[in-house]
VEXDREN-80901 format. One record per residue (C-alpha): x, y, z; residue in one letter. Coordinates in steps of 0.25 Angstrom, whole numbers, padded with zeros to 4 digits, always signed. Example, Ala and Ser with C-alpha at 12.3 -4.5 7.8 and 13.67 -1.06 7.14 Angstrom:
2
+0049-0018+0031A;+0055-0004+0029S;
//
This chain:
502
+0000+0000+0000M;+0006+0014-0004P;+0010+0023+0007Q;-0001+0034+0009P;+0003+0048+0006S;+0005+0058+0012P;+0011+0053+0025L;+0009+0060+0038T;+0021+0063+0046R;+0018+0052+0056A;+0018+0042+0044E;+0030+0047+0037S;+0038+0047+0050S;+0034+0033+0054D;+0026+0040+0065Y;+0038+0046+0071T;+0033+0060+0069Y;+0019+0067+0069T;+0015+0077+0059S;+0017+0092+0061R;+0008+0102+0055H;+0016+0104+0043A;+0015+0088+0041D;+0000+0089+0042V;-0001+0100+0032M;+0008+0093+0022A;+0000+0080+0023F;-0013+0088+0021I;-0006+0095+0009D;-0002+0082+0003A;-0016+0077+0004L;-0022+0090-0002A;-0012+0090-0014A;-0020+0078-0019R;-0032+0086-0022N;-0041+0075-0017D;-0055+0082-0017P;-0059+0074-0004R;-0049+0082+0004L;-0051+0097+0008H;-0040+0103+0016V;-0042+0116+0024T;-0039+0121+0038D;-0046+0127+0049F;-0037+0138+0052G;-0023+0140+0058Q;-0017+0137+0072T;-0012+0149+0080P;+0002+0145+0075E;-0003+0146+0061A;-0004+0132+0057R;-0016+0127+0048A;-0026+0118+0054L;-0029+0109+0043P;-0043+0103+0040L;-0045+0091+0030L;-0059+0089+0025V;-0061+0076+0017L;-0074+0071+0010S;-0077+0064-0003A;-0084+0076-0009T;-0073+0086-0006G;-0080+0093+0006V;-0073+0107+0009T;-0083+0114+0018T;-0092+0110+0030P;-0104+0113+0022E;-0101+0103+0011Q;-0099+0093+0022A;-0112+0095+0028R;-0119+0094+0014Q;-0113+0080+0013L;-0120+0076+0026G;-0109+0067+0029L;-0102+0066+0043P;-0090+0076+0045V;-0079+0070+0053V;-0067+0078+0059L;-0054+0071+0063V;-0046+0081+0071M;-0032+0078+0075C;-0021+0085+0083G;-0029+0093+0093I;-0018+0088+0102H;-0005+0089+0094A;+0002+0079+0102G;-0008+0068+0098E;-0004+0067+0084V;-0011+0054+0079E;-0023+0060+0073G;-0015+0070+0065K;-0008+0059+0058E;-0020+0049+0057A;-0030+0060+0052G;-0020+0064+0040L;-0018+0049+0037M;-0032+0046+0037Y;-0036+0057+0027V;-0024+0053+0018R;-0029+0039+0018D;-0043+0043+0016L;-0040+0051+0004L;-0032+0039-0002H;-0044+0030-0002G;-0043+0024+0012A;-0055+0022+0021H;-0066+0021+0011G;-0077+0031+0008D;-0076+0039+0021V;-0075+0052+0014L;-0088+0050+0006A;-0095+0048+0020R;-0089+0059+0029I;-0082+0072+0028T;-0069+0071+0036L;-0062+0083+0042L;-0047+0081+0047L;-0040+0091+0056V;-0027+0084+0057P;-0020+0094+0066L;-0028+0103+0075F;-0017+0107+0085N;-0007+0111+0074A;+0001+0120+0083D;+0002+0110+0094G;+0007+0100+0083N;+0019+0108+0080E;+0024+0108+0094R;+0029+0093+0092I;+0038+0089+0103D;+0043+0075+0107P;+0039+0079+0121E;+0024+0081+0118N;+0017+0068+0122R;+0030+0061+0125R;+0026+0047+0131L;+0026+0046+0146D;+0019+0033+0148I;+0021+0034+0163A;+0012+0046+0164H;+0003+0041+0152F;+0007+0053+0144T;+0012+0055+0130G;+0012+0046+0118Q;+0020+0036+0110L;+0026+0044+0099G;+0029+0051+0090P;+0042+0053+0097D;+0045+0065+0088S;+0034+0073+0095G;+0020+0078+0094V;+0013+0091+0096G;+0007+0097+0109T;-0007+0095+0115R;-0010+0109+0115V;-0009+0120+0104N;+0000+0131+0103A;-0007+0139+0113A;-0007+0128+0123G;-0022+0124+0121I;-0027+0110+0121N;-0036+0111+0109L;-0044+0099+0114N;-0048+0106+0127R;-0051+0119+0119D;-0065+0115+0113Y;-0073+0123+0122M;-0063+0135+0125R;-0058+0136+0110Q;-0046+0144+0115D;-0037+0139+0104A;-0038+0144+0090A;-0037+0130+0084E;-0049+0126+0092M;-0057+0138+0087R;-0053+0135+0072L;-0057+0120+0074L;-0071+0124+0079Q;-0074+0135+0069T;-0068+0130+0057R;-0070+0115+0058V;-0079+0110+0069M;-0090+0120+0067H;-0091+0121+0052P;-0088+0106+0049W;-0096+0101+0062N;-0090+0087+0061P;-0099+0075+0064H;-0087+0068+0071L;-0074+0073+0076S;-0063+0064+0078I;-0052+0070+0087D;-0038+0063+0087C;-0030+0062+0100H;-0020+0053+0107A;-0021+0049+0122T;-0013+0043+0133N;-0015+0041+0148G;-0018+0027+0150S;-0012+0013+0146I;-0023+0006+0137H;-0023-0001+0124R;-0032+0007+0115F;-0026+0013+0103D;-0036+0024+0103L;-0047+0029+0113T;-0058+0038+0109Y;-0069+0046+0115D;-0082+0054+0112I;-0088+0066+0118P;-0090+0066+0133H;-0101+0077+0132T;-0112+0068+0129S;-0121+0076+0139L;-0118+0089+0132S;-0118+0087+0117G;-0127+0077+0110R;-0125+0063+0115S;-0129+0056+0102E;-0115+0059+0095P;-0108+0054+0107I;-0116+0041+0108E;-0115+0039+0093Y;-0099+0039+0095M;-0100+0029+0107R;-0111+0020+0102Q;-0108+0019+0087H;-0095+0026+0081L;-0085+0022+0091L;-0089+0007+0093P;-0088+0005+0078A;-0075+0013+0076V;-0068+0006+0088T;-0072-0008+0082A;-0067-0003+0068A;-0053+0002+0074V;-0052-0011+0081K;-0055-0020+0069E;-0047-0012+0058N;-0035-0007+0067D;-0035-0016+0078G;-0035-0005+0088R;-0042-0004+0102D;-0049+0009+0104T;-0058+0014+0116F;-0064+0026+0123Y;-0054+0036+0128Y;-0049+0036+0142G;-0039+0033+0152N;-0038+0024+0164F;-0044+0032+0176L;-0031+0029+0184R;-0023+0036+0173D;-0031+0049+0176E;-0029+0048+0191G;-0042+0042+0194G;-0046+0031+0204E;-0051+0017+0200G;-0052+0012+0186S;-0058+0017+0174G;-0057+0022+0159W;-0059+0037+0160I;-0061+0047+0148T;-0058+0062+0147Y;-0068+0073+0151T;-0080+0079+0145H;-0076+0093+0143H;-0080+0099+0130P;-0066+0106+0129R;-0062+0092+0123F;-0065+0091+0108G;-0073+0078+0109G;-0082+0083+0120N;-0084+0097+0113Y;-0089+0090+0100R;-0098+0082+0109G;-0105+0095+0113L;-0106+0098+0098C;-0115+0085+0096N;-0104+0079+0086R;-0097+0065+0086L;-0083+0066+0091D;-0072+0056+0093L;-0059+0057+0101L;-0048+0048+0097L;-0036+0046+0107E;-0026+0037+0101T;-0017+0030+0112Y;-0004+0038+0115A;+0003+0025+0119Y;+0003+0018+0105I;+0013+0023+0094S;+0011+0035+0086F;+0008+0027+0074E;-0002+0018+0080Q;-0009+0031+0086R;-0010+0037+0072V;-0015+0024+0066L;-0025+0022+0077T;-0031+0036+0075T;-0031+0033+0060Y;-0039+0020+0062G;-0049+0026+0072F;-0052+0038+0063V;-0053+0029+0051R;-0064+0021+0058E;-0071+0032+0063T;-0072+0039+0050L;-0077+0026+0043A;-0088+0025+0054Y;-0092+0039+0052V;-0092+0037+0037A;-0101+0025+0038E;-0111+0031+0048N;-0111+0045+0043G;-0126+0047+0041A;-0129+0042+0055Q;-0118+0052+0061I;-0123+0064+0053V;-0138+0061+0057Q;-0134+0059+0072L;-0127+0072+0073L;-0138+0079+0065D;-0148+0074+0075N;-0140+0079+0087C;-0134+0092+0083E;-0140+0100+0094M;-0136+0099+0109P;-0144+0091+0119P;-0153+0098+0129D;-0145+0095+0141E;-0130+0097+0141I;-0120+0093+0151A;-0109+0104+0154V;-0101+0096+0165R;-0099+0082+0166Y;-0092+0071+0176R;-0086+0059+0171L;-0090+0045+0177E;-0088+0030+0173P;-0099+0024+0165F;-0108+0016+0174E;-0105+0001+0174D;-0096+0002+0162V;-0082-0003+0161E;-0073-0002+0148V;-0062-0011+0144E;-0049-0004+0142V;-0037-0010+0135L;-0025-0008+0144T;-0012-0015+0149R;-0006-0021+0161A;+0003-0017+0167P;-0002-0003+0164Y;+0009+0001+0154M;+0010+0001+0139L;+0018-0012+0139E;+0007-0019+0148G;-0001-0031+0143E;-0014-0028+0136P;-0026-0029+0146I;-0040-0023+0147S;-0047-0018+0159V;-0062-0014+0161K;-0064-0001+0168V;-0075+0009+0170P;-0076+0019+0159Y;-0076+0033+0165I;-0083+0040+0153G;-0097+0044+0157R;-0099+0059+0157F;-0110+0063+0167V;-0116+0077+0166G;-0114+0085+0178E;-0120+0098+0173Q;-0131+0097+0163V;-0139+0109+0158V;-0151+0110+0149R;-0146+0117+0137R;-0152+0131+0136P;-0157+0138+0124L;-0144+0147+0124A;-0133+0154+0132Y;-0131+0169+0133A;-0116+0172+0134V;-0107+0184+0133P;-0101+0188+0119G;-0087+0182+0122D;-0093+0169+0126I;-0102+0169+0114A;-0090+0171+0104A;-0083+0159+0111R;-0096+0150+0109L;-0096+0154+0094E;-0083+0147+0093G;-0090+0134+0097H;-0099+0136+0085G;-0111+0141+0093L;-0120+0151+0087V;-0121+0163+0095I;-0132+0173+0095E;-0129+0188+0097R;-0142+0196+0097A;-0142+0210+0093P;-0153+0213+0103V;-0151+0205+0116P;-0162+0195+0119P;-0169+0193+0132Q;-0164+0179+0138L;-0171+0170+0147D;-0158+0164+0153A;-0152+0156+0164E;-0141+0164+0170I;-0131+0157+0179A;-0125+0163+0192T;-0111+0157+0196V;-0112+0150+0210T;-0099+0143+0210A;-0086+0139+0203H;-0085+0124+0200E;-0075+0115+0193S;-0074+0101+0188S;-0061+0093+0190A;-0052+0092+0178G;-0044+0080+0172R;-0031+0080+0166E;-0037+0078+0152I;-0045+0090+0154L;-0033+0099+0156E;-0040+0107+0167A;-0040+0105+0182D;-0054+0108+0183A;-0066+0114+0174T;-0073+0125+0180P;-0088+0128+0180F;-0098+0136+0187L;-0110+0133+0197A;-0121+0143+0194V;-0136+0146+0196E;-0144+0149+0185Y;-0156+0159+0185K;-0166+0161+0174R;-0167+0176+0170E;-0171+0184+0158K;-0160+0193+0153R;-0156+0200+0140P;-0144+0195+0133L;-0133+0203+0138P;-0126+0213+0129Q;-0115+0205+0121G;-0120+0191+0125W;-0124+0181+0115A;-0133+0168+0114I;-0128+0154+0111V;-0140+0145+0108R;-0138+0130+0112T;-0146+0124+0101E;-0135+0122+0092Q;-0125+0111+0089Q;-0114+0116+0098R;-0124+0121+0109G;-0119+0111+0119A;-0106+0118+0118V;-0113+0131+0122A;-0119+0125+0134V;-0106+0118+0139Y;-0099+0132+0138L;-0110+0141+0143C;-0115+0133+0156E;-0109+0138+0169A;-0108+0123+0174G;-0100+0118+0162S;-0086+0113+0164D;-0082+0117+0150D;-0089+0130+0149G;-0086+0145+0149L;-0079+0145+0162L;-0070+0132+0159A;-0067+0138+0145C;-0062+0151+0151G;-0072+0159+0143W;-0077+0166+0156I;-0070+0169+0169G;-0075+0162+0182T;-0087+0169+0186P;-0089+0174+0200E;-0099+0167+0209V;-0112+0175+0208G;-0109+0180+0194S;-0117+0176+0181E;-0112+0165+0172F;-0110+0172+0158P;-0118+0162+0150A;-0133+0162+0152W;-0143+0150+0148R;-0153+0156+0139V;-0167+0150+0140I;-0174+0159+0130A;-0171+0171+0121I;-0181+0182+0120E;-0178+0192+0108H;-0185+0205+0109G;
//
């Protein structure tokens, strides 16, 4: 079989190097030079250090715009790589998959989906390649097995972890992704490629779905759990011989007592949980950091391949599902706690003794992956917010109303009674998440000068609720959009029950 062309930097170096930004762009240029009408190459802007953020659009009919994709009525799938530039597997695997697809591999996938690839999101972090980044330290369950020549950084040039920035949108790259990719293309499914360490297990890849099932619509999350993931897991085992399972670490490796397999938190500052608020399908992929770089790339490739094949086969069902649950639920959780599933044990493939050289064994342990709503609110008609907050909400794709004549509002207005917080976890990268205890009082008031209204009956309405509720653990206060209000002061986001125009 002839060698594929072009080769990624990883392939051409026998997996001793990962691609720099220039390598990614050269690979894309080589694909574009073939003038294949199925491939459209564009970008969604530049990083703060002036590096292009490439976006590849692939379809059988030569789609170049979101409008054309919508007219086809096919699922739009985004594969996003390199949000953490030290986790480089997706960057290589995504480019390889696109090349092979255009060379005739993988059947008629492009006749049945529109595929978007962001091969390198954290482009500035990628250029800070250093052998010390993610250097293997198995004694502390950190780092990864190669490439020894180095990888990029977890954060961008400004020190922002882009996968904790979905609610704040402090980073320019995040604002570009949202306004130029996520909002206009509105992918039915997003696949976010990562690598993970933290425990000794024998899964080549672990995966997860949004944890915000009581905030956004639950139907897309249940579809992933009940249909897509069982089928893809089985296909990857059959075709690649790889074991995969739900993301987690052993509880003891996270400092907990007892046994269990524990997932990460529910906060929508994480991309997967955020996309759950938007009522879309989402898939987090975490290849295992303690297998070789080459095997991590091939593992990511295989899981992406089988996922896209499943979506292509079931596209009409997926499009219909999301059409039917575009709007947010009537009740929305804005704070959760994490508990074990009742009477459920999961089988985790691991080793004994507990080291990479240990003999293969499996253990059955509780699965700590059940998210229970601690603060659940009835979704109001709208929120009234100051102008600066309204502008931030627009960055989330929310439609904002600025009335030339301020209307009279029937509103619930919160008064702060106490400052509260939830305990953090290391993965959250915060010691605690603040929220407010408040008392609401229903009043009729005019919309204050300079304020605006955001209605919640829109696709991303749950994002508005999660941000604007005083009791939210990833809201205005946690995002740093407001200072800590004094006890006795009014919270600057009103629940609007009715709007009376003169």
